[in-house]
DRENTI-393090 format. One record per residue: residue in three letters; x, y, z of N, C-alpha, C, O, CB in turn. Coordinates in steps of 0.2 Angstrom, whole numbers, plus 2048, in hexadecimal, padded with zeros to 3 digits. Glycine has a CB too. Layout:
% DRENTI-393090
ALAXYZXYZXYZXYZXYZ/...
//
This chain:
% DRENTI-393090
MET2631CC64C25E1D064C25B1CE65425A1D26582591CE646/ARG25A1C76552581C365A25D1C766025A1C96652591BB659/CYS2641C765F2691C86662671CF6662691D166C2721C6665/VAL2651D56622631DB66325D1DC66825D1E066C2621DD65D/SER2591D86662521D866A2531D66722501D967624C1D4665/GLU2571CF6732581CC67925C1D267E25C1D368425E1C4676/LEU2611D66782651DC67D2601E16802601E468526D1E1678/TRP25C1E26792581E867C2531E86822511EC6852531EA677/SER2521E168324C1DE6882511DD68E24E1DE6942471D7685/PHE2561DC68F25B1DC69425C1E369625C1E469C2621D8691/LEU25D1E869225F1EF6952581F36982581F769C2631F568E/VAL2521F069524C1F46972491F069F2471F36A42451F268F/LEU24D1E769F24B1E76A62501E86AB24F1E86B12491E06A8/ALA2571EA6AA25C1EE6AC25A1F56B025A1F66B62611EF6A6/LEU2571F96AA2541FD6AC24F1FF6B224F2046B52531FE6A8/SER24C1FB6B12461F86B52471F86BC2451FC6C02441F26B3/ALA24B1F26BC24F1F06C32511F76C524F1F96CB2561EA6C3/SER2561FB6C225A2006C62552056C82572076CD25F2046C1/SER24E2066C424A20B6C724620A6CC24420F6D024720D6C2/SER2452036CC2412006D32462016D82442046DD23F1F86D3/LEU24C1FF6D92511FE6DE2522056E02532066E62571FB6DC/ALA25220A6DD2532126DE24C2136E124C2156E72542176D5/LEU2462136DD23F2136E22412106E92402146EE23A20F6DF/GLN24220B6EA2422076F024820B6F524720C6FB2451FF6EF/GLN24D20D6F22532106F62502186F825221B6FC25B2116F2/GLN24A21A6F52492206F52412206FA2402256FE2492246ED/ASP23F21C6F923A2186FF23D21770623B21B70A2362116FE/THR24121470724621170C24921870F24921871524D20C709/THR24B21E70C24E22470E24922871324A22A718251228708/ARG24322870D23C22B71023A22771523722B71923622C70B/ARG23A22271923721F71C23B21F72423821F729235218719/HIS24222172324622272824822972A24E22972C24C21F727/SER24522D72924723472B24223573023D232731246239725/GLY24423973524123973B24224073F24724473E24323373F/LEU23E24274423F24774823D24574F23724375023C24D746/ALA24324675524324475B24324875F24624D75C24623F75C/GLY24224A76724324E76B24024F77123D24A773242253768/VAL24125477523D25577B23A25D77B23D261779242254781/VAL23425D77E23326677F23326678523226178922C26A77B/ARG23326C78823526E78F23227578E23127878923E26D791/ASP23127979622F27F79623628279723B27F79722828279A/SER23528979923C28E79B23F28B7A224528B7A323A29779C/LEU23A2877A523F2867AC24127D7AA2412797AE2382887B5/ARG24227C7A42452757A324126F7A524426A7A524C2757A7/ARG2392707A623526B7A823226A7A223126E79D23026D7AC/PRO2312627A322D26079C22826279B22526479F22C25C79A/ILE22526179521E26379321A25E79021B25C78A21F26A78E/ALA21625B79421325579120C25778C20925D78B21024F798/ALA20B25278820525378420525A78020025E77F1FE25478A/ALA20B25B77E20A26077920925E77220A258771210263779/SER20826176F20525F76620B25E76020A26475D1FF266763/VAL20F25B75E21325C75A21125A75321025475221925A75C/LEU21125F74E20E25D74821225F74321526474320925F748/VAL21225B73D21525C73821026273320A262732217255735/ASP21426673121226B72C21026872521326472221827172B/GLY20A26A72320926871D20726071C20725E71620F269719/SER20525D7212032557221FE2547281FD25972C20B24F723/SER1FD2507291F924C72D1FC2497321F92457371F624772A/VAL20224A73220724673620724973E20724F73E20F246733/PHE20624674320724A74920924474F20823E74F20024F74B/THR20B24775520B24375A20A24776020724C75F21123E75A/ALA20D24576720D24976D211247771214241770207248770/THR21424C77621824A77A21524677F20F24678121B24F77D/ASP21A24178221823D78821A24178E21C24778D21C235789/ASP21923C79421B23F79A22124479B22124A79D21C23A79E/SER22624079922C24579822F24979423424B79522F243798/GLY22924B78F22925178C22C24E78322D25177E230257791/ARG22D24778323124477E22D24477722724377923523D780/PHE22D24477122A24176A23023F767236240768226246766/ASP22C23A76123023775C22B23675622623275623323275F/VAL22D23B75222B23974A22E23774623323974422923E748/ARG22B23274422F22D73D22A22E73622523173622E22273E/MET22D22B73322922972A22A23272722523472321D22572B/LEU22F23672922E23C72623323C71F23723871E23124072B/PRO23224071A23624171523E24471623F24871B233245711/ALA24224271324824671424724D71124324E70D24E242710/GLY24B25271324B25971224825E71724725C71D24725970D/ARG24626471524426771A23D26771B23926871724626D71A/ASN23B26672123426572323326B72923726E72C23325C727/GLY22C26D72922827172E22626E73422226A73322327372B/PHE22727073C22426D73F22127474422327974422A267742/THR21A27274721727674C21727275221626C75221027874A/ILE21827775821627275E21327776221627D76321D26D763/THR20D27476520727876820627476F20726E770201278763/LYS20427977420227677A1FD27E77E20028377F20A27477E/ILE1F827B7801F42817831F82847891FC28078C1EC27F786/GLY1F828A78A1FB28E78F20329078D2062927921F928B796/PHE20628E78720C29078420C29377C20829077821028A783/ALA20F29777B21029977521229476F21829376F21329D776/SER20E29276B21028E76521628F76221829576320D28E761/LEU21928A75F22128975D22028775721C282756224284762/SER22428A75122228774A22A28874A22E28C74D21C28C744/PHE22D28474523528474323428073D22E27D73C23B281749/GLU23A27F73923D27973424427573624927673A23E27D72D/VAL24427073324926C73624C26872E24726572C24526773C/SER25126872C25426572625525E72825925D72D25B269723/LEU25125972625325272825624D72325424B71E24C24E729/PRO25D24C72526224872125D24271F259241723269245725/ALA25E23E71925D23871825F23371E26523372125F237711/ASP25A22D71E25B22772125F22972926422672B25E22271C/SER25B23072C25E23273225823373725223273526323A732/VAL25A23573D25523974125923E74525E23D748251236746/VAL25524474525724B74825624A750252245751253251745/LEU25924D75425724C75A25925475C25E25775A25B24675E/LEU25425776125325E76324F25D76924C25976B25026375E/ALA25226476C24F26677124A26D77124C27276E254267776/VAL24526D77224027277123D27777823827477B23A26E76D/THR23E27B77A23C27F77E23628477D23628977824128277F/MET23028478022A28778022A28D78522C28C78B224281781/HIS22729378322629778721E29978921A29A78522929D785/PRO21C29979021529A7922132A17902162A778F21529879B/VAL20B2A078E2092A678D2042A77932022A27952072A7787/GLN2022AF7941FE2B079B1F52AF7961F22B27912012BB79F/LEU1F42AB79A1EC2A87991E82AE79C1E92AF7A21EB2A079D/LEU1E22B17991DD2B679C1D82B279F1D52AE79C1DB2B9796/ASN1D62B47A51D22B27A81CA2B17A41C92B77A21D22B67AE/THR1C62AD7A31C02AE7A11BB2B47A21B92B57A81BE2A97A4/VAL1B92B779E1B62BC79E1AF2BC79D1AD2BB7971B92C079C/ASN1AA2BD7A31A32BD7A11A02C37A01A12C87A319F2BA7A7/VAL19D2C379919B2CA7981912CA79718D2C779419E2CC78F/SER1912CE79C18A2CE79E1872D679B18B2DB79B18A2CC7A8/ALA1802D779717E2DD7951762DD7971722D87971802DE78C/GLU1762E279916C2E27991692E179316C2E478E1682EA79C/ARG1652DD7921612DA78E15D2E078B15A2E478E15C2D4791/THR15D2E07851592E67821522E37801522DE77E15C2EA77A/ASN14D2E77821462E47821442E877B1452EE77A1402E678A/THR1422E377613E2E67711382EA7731362EF77013D2E276C/TYR1342E877712F2EB77712F2F377A12C2F777712A2E777A/LEU1332F37801342F87831382FE77F1383047801362F778A/THR13C2FB77B13E30077613930277113A30876E1442FE773/ARG1352FE76F13130176912B30476D12630676912E2FB763/THR12930577512530977712931177A12631577E12230677B/GLY13031077813231777B13631678113A31A78212B31A77C/PHE13531278413831078B14031278C14231678F13730878E/THR14330D78614A30E78614D31578315231678514D309781/GLU14931878014C31F77E14932578314D32A78314A321776/ARG14432578814432878B14932779314A32B79813F329789/GLN14A32179314F32179715732379515A32579A14F31A799/ARG15932279015D32578B15E32C78D16332F78F15A324784/LEU15832F78D15833778E15933779615A33D79715233C78A/GLY15833379A1593357A015233A7A415433C7A915F3387A0/ILE14D33C7A214933F7A31443397A81423347A614734379D/GLY14433C7AE1403367B214432F7B614A32F7B413C3327AD/SER14332B7BA1453257BD14331F7BA13D31E7BA1443247C4/PHE1483197B81453147B414630E7B814B30E7BC1493137AD/LEU1423097B91463047BD1432FF7B613D2FF7B41433027C6/THR14A2FB7B514A2F77B014A2F07B214C2ED7B714F2F87AB/PRO1472EC7AC1452E47AF14B2E27B214A2E07B81432DF7AA/GLN1502E27AF1552DF7B41562E17BA1582DD7BE15A2DF7B3/TYR1542E97BD1532EA7C41502E77C81512E47CD1512EE7C5/ILE1482E87C41422E57C71422DF7C813F2DC7CC13C2E57C4/ASP1462DB7C51462D27C514C2D27CC14B2CD7D014B2CC7BB/SER1502D77CC1542D47D21522D67D91562D57DD15B2D67D0/ILE14B2D97DA14A2DB7E01422D87E11402D67E614A2E37E2/SER13F2D77DB1372D47DD1362CF7DF1302CD7E01322D47D8/MET13A2CA7E11392C57E613A2C77ED1382C37F213E2C07E4/SER13D2CD7EF13E2CF7F41392D37F813A2D57FE1442D17F4/VAL1342D57F312F2DB7F51282D77F51262D27F212F2E37EE/ALA1232DB7FB11E2D77FA1172DB7F61122D97F511C2D5802/ARG1192E17F31132E47EF1172EA7ED11B2EE7EF10C2E67F4/PRO1132EA7E41182ED7E011A2F57E211E2F87DF1152EC7D9/SER1172F87E51192FF7E91202FF7EB1253037E91153027F1/GLU1222FA7EF1282F97F112E2F97EC1342FA7ED1282F47F6/LEU12C2F77E61312F97E01342FF7DF13A2FF7DD12F2FA7D9/LEU1303047E213130B7E113430E7E71333147E812C30E7DF/ARG1373097EC13B30B7F11423107EF14730D7EC13C3057F4/GLY1433157F114B3177EF14931C7E814E31F7E515230F7EE/VAL14331D7E514331F7DF1433277E014032A7E513E31B7DB/ARG14532A7DC1463327DD1403357DD13C3327DA1493377D7/GLY13E33A7E113833E7E213333A7E412E33D7E41363417DC/ILE1333347E612C3307E812B32E7EF12F32C7F212D3297E5/ASP1263307F212432C7F91203277F911B3277F61213317FD/ILE1223227FD11E31E7FF11B31D80611F31B80A12031A7FE/ARG11431D80611231E80D10D31780D10931580910D32680F/CYS10F31381410930C81510730D81A10A31181E10A304815/GLY10130981C0FD3088200F830E8210F831381E100307825/THR0F330D8260ED3128270EF3198290ED31F8270E831082C/GLY0F431982C0F53208310F832482C0FA3218280FA321839/PRO0F832A82D0FD33082A10433082C10532F8320FA33882C/THR10833182810F33182A11133782C11133C828114330824/PRO11433983211734083411B34382F11F34182C11A33F839/ALA11B34883012034C82A12834C82B12B34E83111E354828/GLY12B34A82713334882913434182B13A34082D13634D82E/ALA12F33D82C13033682F13033182912C33182412B333834/ARG13332C82A13332682512E32382312C321829137320826/PRO12B32281F12531D81E12631782112C31482012331C816/SER12031482412230D82811F30782111A30981D11E30D831/PHE12130282211F2FC81C11A2F782111D2F48261272F8819/LEU1142F782110F2F382510D2EC82010A2ED81B1072F8828/VAL1102E782110E2E181E1072E181C1032E282010F2DC821/GLY1052DE8150FE2DF8130FB2E38120F62E18100FC2DE816/ALA0FD2EA8130FA2F18120FC2F480D1022F580B0FB2F5817/ASP0F62F780A0F92FB8020FC3028050FA30680A0F12FC7FB/CYS1013027FF10630A80110230E7FC0FF30C7F711030A7FD/ASN1023157FE10231A7FA10731D7F710B3207FB0FF31E7FC/VAL10931D7F010E31F7ED10C3267EA1073287E610F31B7E8/SER11132B7EB10F3317E91153377E81183397ED10B3337ED/SER11533A7E311C3407E211C3447E91163477EB11C3467DA/HIS1233457EB12334B7F11223527ED1223587F112B34A7F5/ARG1213527E81203587E411A35A7E21173577DE1233587DF/PRO1183617E51123647E410F3637DC1123667D811336C7E6/PRO10A35F7DA10435E7DE1043587E31003567E70FD35F7DA/GLY10A3557E110B34E7E51073487E11073427E410834F7EF/CYS1043487DC0FF3437D91033407D31083437D00F83477D6/LEU1003397D11053367CB0FF3337C80FB32F7CB10C3317CC/TRP1003347C10FB3317BB0FE32B7BC10332B7BE0FB3347B3/VAL0FA3247BB0FC31E7BC0FA31B7B50F431A7B40F931B7C2/TYR1003197B21003157AA10130E7AA10630D7AE1043177A4/ILE0FD3097A70FF3037A71003017A20FB30279E0FB2FF7AA/ASP1052FE79E1072FB79610530179210430078C1022F4792/GLY10530979410130D7900FC30F7900FA31478C10130B78C/VAL0F730D7950F130D7950F131179C0F330F7A10ED305793/PRO0ED31779C0EB31C7A30E73187A90E23137A70E63247A0/HIS0E83197AD0E43157B30E431B7B90E63197BF0E830C7B6/GLY0E33217B70E03277BD0E73277C00ED3267BE0D83257C2/HIS0E43287C70E832A7CD0E83237D00EB3237D60E53317D3/GLU0E531D7CE0E73187D20EE3167D50F33177D20E63147CF/GLN0ED3137DB0F43117DE0F630A7DB0F13077D80F43107E7/ILE0FC3097DB1003047D80FE2FD7DC0FD2F77D91083067D8/ASP0FE2FE7E30FC2F87E60F42F67E50F22F27E80FF2F97EE/GLN0F12F97E20E82F77E20E72F57DB0E12F47DA0E22FF7E4/LEU0EC2F47D60EA2F37D00EA2EA7CF0E82E77CA0EE2F77CA/GLY0ED2E67D50EC2E07D50F32DD7D10F32D77CE0E52DE7D2/LEU0F82E27D10FE2E07CD1022DC7D11042DF7D51012E47CB/PRO1062D67D110A2D47D61112D57D41112D57CE10A2CD7D8/PRO1162D77D811D2DA7D61202D77D21242DA7CE1212DB7DB/GLY11F2CF7D21212CB7CB11E2CC7C511F2C97C01212C57CC/GLY11A2D17C51172D27BE1182D87BB1162DA7B610F2D17BE/VAL11C2DB7BF11F2E27BC1262E27B812C2E27BA11F2E67C3/ALA1242E37B312B2E37AF1302E97AF1362E77AF12A2E17A8/ALA12D2F07AE1312F57AD12D2FB7B01272FA7B21312F57A6/ILE1303027B312D3057B512F30D7B413530E7B412C3037BC/GLU12B3127B212F3187B112A31D7B612431C7B713031B7A9/VAL1303227B912A3277BD12E32C7BC13432D7BC1293257C5/TYR1283317BC12A3397BB12733C7C112133C7C212933C7B3/GLU12B33F7C41263407CB1243487CC12134A7D112A33E7D2/ARG12634D7C61233527C51203537BC1233507B71283587C8/PRO11A3577BD1173587B611B35A7B21193597AD11135C7B6/SER12035D7B11243627AC12935B7AA12C35B7A41283697B1/MET12A3577AD12E3527AA12A34B7A712C3457A51333517B0/VAL12334C7A71203457A311E34679C11B34B79A1193437A6/PRO12034279912134179111834278E11333E791125337790/LEU11634578B11134578710D33F78810833E78C112347781/GLN10E33A78410A33478510733278D10332D78F10F32D781/PHE10A33679210933279810533979B1033387A111032F79D/GLN10333E79910134379D0F934279E0F634079910334979A/GLY0F73437A30EF3427A60EB3497A30E53487A30EF3437B1/GLU0ED34E7A00E935379E0EC3547980F13517960E835A7A3/LEU0E93597940EA35C78D0F036078F0F03647940E336278A/PRO0F635E78D0FD36278F0FE36878A0FA36978610535D78E/ILE10236B78B10437178810B37078710F36F78C10337778C/LYS10C37077F11336E77D11937277E11A37877C11236D776/ALA11E37078112337578112A37178012F372784122379788/GLY12B36D77813236B77713336577A13136478013836F778/ARG13636077513A35A77913435677B13435278013F35D780/ASP12E35777712835477912835378012934D78312634D775/MET12835878412635878B12235F78C12236478812E359791/SER11D35E79211836379311A36779A11B36479F11235F793/MET11A36D79911A37079F1133727A31123767A711E37779D/ALA10E36F7A11093707A410736E7AA10A3687AB10436E7A0/SER1043717AE10236E7B50FE3697B70F936A7B30FF3737B8/GLY0FE3647BB0FB35D7BB1013577BE1063597C00F835B7B3/CYS0FF3537BE10234C7C110934A7BE10B34B7B80FC3467C1/GLY10C3477C31133437C110F33D7BC10A33C7BA1183407C9/ALA1143397BC1123327B911632C7BB11C32D7BD1123337B0/LEU1123277BB1143207BD11331D7B810E31D7B611031C7C2/VAL11731B7B41153157AE11830E7B011E30E7B11183167A6/ILE11530A7AF1163037B11142FF7AB10F2FF7A81113017B8/TRP11B2FA7A911A2F57A41192EF7A711B2EE7AC1202F57A0/THR1162EA7A41152E57A81162E07A31172E179D10D2E47AC/LYS1182D97A811C2D47A41162D07A01172CA79E1202CE7A8/SER1112D379F10C2D079A10D2D379410B2D078F1042D079C/ARG1102D87941112DB78E1192DB78C11B2DD78610F2E078E/VAL11C2D97911242DC7901282D47921292D27981272E5796/PRO1292D178D12C2CB78F1332C97921342C479412C2C678B/
//
């Protein structure tokens, strides 16, 4: 009975030793599999600093200045690899790695076209101007509109608010104390207020500041610096003026417009109300 027990113990030890040896051999096999090679472009030039990743693991390396790489400690069998480099199309492939060996290969990467940096700009939408109807009236296109972006671009180059209106359709600007001859271009005198009017009869403009009527007062007499103006609406003839900017009781004629006789309108929105 004692002999049988000793024989059984010997067999267990032998099997344990055999299993341990097999595991050691398997571990040795896993440690000695690898992939090495060189990465070049389509002109056969080496690509440095390309990333070589082993798919499904955290193992990776980078090519040297000669485009060469070497990855070891990989399991035998099929392994997936991905090579990336900015300016080149990424490359993915599989390689069957024999046990206790290193596979050598050459890889060619192809360049891709890199788009130039695109700067996207858009006019900011001002919530206050939208709420007061400026944006909708501008969309309808009835009248002339000086946006915050436009006024900001020229406000540093003008001396008085009336100069913001130069070139606006249907508006005459006359500066100085003397009358301007018919057909002559108005002269701009430094320090002198300018008279802003519509060149359509009756030639007058109702002035509104942040929606509040100011009668026929001239824009240069309001004490408002050019840099304090945020946006301007100009309606050079009475038939164009929206109801809320009519100086007299209007006669409704559809689309919130009036055909009543009267003045055009100059609507000024200031930066104290428009951020």
